[in-house]
N, C-alpha and C positions, 0 to 999 in steps of 0.2 A: 235607658232611652237613648235610640241611636244618634249621633251628633247631626245638627243639621246647618249645615254650611249656611255662610252670609251670603256669598258670590253665587251668581249663577252659575248655571252649567259652562255657558260659554265664556266666562271669564274665569275659571276654575284654572287654567294654565298661568294666569297671573302670579298667582301664590308661589307657586314652582318656580316664576323666572325671577320675582322676590328673593326668594331665599338664595337664591344662586346668585345674584347682584350686589356688588359692593355695595353700602347704606350711600344715600345721597346725601350732600350736605344738608343741615339742617335749617340752615336758613337762605332762602334767594332773592335776588334781586332787590330792587327799591321800590318805595312805593310813588314812585316819580308820577304814573298815570295811573287812571281809576282802572282796577281790574276786572275782568269780565269773571264775574262769581257766580259758581254752580253750588247746585243743592242739592243733596240728596238725603232722605229719611231711611235709616238702619235699624232693625230690631234689636234689642238687647232684652238681656235678663232684668236689667233694671228700668226699662221703658223704651220708647222708640227715642233713637237720637238723630238729631238733624246734623250734618254734617256741611259744612261748605267751605268752597275755594275755589282759587283760579288757576291757570296753568303753573303759575308759582310756588305754589304751595298752599297748606291748609289756613282757612282764616278762624276756622270756628267750629266747636262738638257742643249742642246742647241739648238740655234734655227735655224733650216735649210732655211729659207728664206718666204718669201709670206707677205701680207700686213693683217693689223688686219682687222677683219671684218667691212666691211662699214657700216652694220645696226646696229652697236651698242653692245655694252657688253652683250645683251641680245640674240642674235645669236647662235646658237648651232652650233658645230664645225662639221663638216663635218667627214664622218665614218672616224675611225682610222685602222692602219694596223692593223690587228690581233696579239696579244700578244704569243700566243701558248699556249699550253698546259702548265698546272702546270709543269710538269715535266721537259718542254723545257725552264720554265722562272724561274728566279732566284726570292724569292719572294720580295727581295728590289725594284725590277723591278714593279713588279703588284704593291707591295705600292705604289711606286711612281704615277702609273698610276689611282689608285683608287683615291691618293691624289688629282692629277691634274684635275682629272674630280670632285670631289668636289668644287676646287678651282673656275673653269670655272662656273660650274652649280650649286653649292649648297653650297655656302661656310659655311652655318651653320654646316653642316656635320663637318668642319674643328677640330670643339673643340671636337668632337669623336674618329677622324678619329689619330692614331699614325703619326708621322712625321719619313719618313723611314730612318732607319739608315744610317748614312754617313760614308764614306770609302777613301775618298780623303785626301790625304796627310796633303793637309791644315787643315783638323779638327783632325788630327792625333798629329800633332805638336803645342808644346807651341810659339805661336807666335804672334807678334801685329794682324797680318792678321785673324788669326784664333779666335783671342781675339772678334775682333771686329764682326765677322760673326756670330759667336754665342751669342753676345750680341743682335746684329740686328735680329737674328733667336726668340731669347727667348723674347726681351722687347717690339718689332715694331709691332704691331698684324695689322690685316685686317683691312682697312680702317683708317689707321693712317701715316703719314708721319713725318720724323724727319731730322734737317739739318744736315750738315758732322758735324760742331762743337759741337751739343750735341749728336751726336753717338760716338764722339771722349771721351766727358766727360765721357757717358756712359761705355767706354772701360777702364776709369782710366788714361785719358791723354788730358785735355780740348786743350791743343796747338796742335794736331795731326789732326788737320782737312784735310790736305793735303795728311798725310797718309791714312787716311781714303778712299780717291777718289781712292787712289792704291788698297785698300784692296777691292772695289767694283770692280775691274777692275779684280780682282783675284778670284773672285767669281764663284765657277765651279759650281755650281747651282742654277741659276738663277731662280725669281718665288719663289720656295720652300724657300731659304734663299734671303728676299725680298728686296735685293739693289735696285730695283724701287722706294722706299718707301723714300729713302735717296736724298733729294733734296737739292739745295743754301739756305742759310737763308734771300734772299732776295726773295723768292717763286719762282724764275727760276727753271725749270727742270734738267738742265745740260745734259749732254749726259746718256747715255745706251749701256752699251758694251752688254748686253744680246738680243739685236736686233733693237738699235737707240731709236731715240726720239720718234718716232712714238708707237712703242712697250711699251714704258714707260709711255707715255700719255693714251695709251689705258688701261693700267693694272691699274693706278690710278684713271681713269673715271669707270672702270668697278666696282672698291671696292667702289668710292665715290658713283656710282648710288645704290650699293645694301645697302651701310651703309646710305643711305638715306641723303647723303651729297648735297647741293640744287646746281643746275647747275651756272656756271659764266660765262659769254663772254670772248670767247677766252681761251689758254690755259686749263689745266688740271683743272678741279672742286675739286678735292682734294687738288692739290697743292696751288690752290687759295686761298680756305678755310682755309689753314693751313698758309698761307702768313703770316699774323698778327702777330701769336702765334711764329712764326720762327724769327722774325726781331729783336727779342732780341739778338740773337746771333752776335758774332763777324764776320764780315764780310769775314774773313780768309778762308772762306770755298773755294774748289777749284774748281771757276765759271767753268761751262760747261764741268766739268769732271765727270766721274762715274766708 
């Protein structure tokens, strides 16, 4: 099936521009004044995604509903809602659309694309939740998974596995900050506030298939493949939570 780009023709040069440019700072500005937040809806294989942001950065990504594509991770998404002209759309939203397009359709391009600037309070404040989300974004790459306790240790507090579960539920930008890659040390997926277990499993299978992870019967390919590596973690993970 031919690839269906998310970006309309008049915005196609944006992706090339982003590929050539140096990555922007991941956090911008402060929340001293009310932001003029703009919203857009884009299509994806896991359903429509609503992205929101202001001139300073991305505020949120939310799944509006729908079922992951039945044909599997390689199926192209339906045509998206037009993003509008560059004058009507703030740059962080265009960057986010380009990033999501690459994530679903051409993940190898993610290494060259800048991560959209983030301007949600959780990323602007010094908190455990913010530190966990930053560590997850920076340390757990496409095709990898991590347990709740492993992520707690990466964030500097190995005993805070349950707090990590709360941080995952507070993630305002799922997929971009990949809370779907956080699973139980037993290999169980746990729940997923970004759209439910079916979406979490689809995302892990999408990454596993493109990363060459062999399939296993039942459950997520990626989660089951990494199960052995995670068994060394404590069982204090917040089972069933995300």
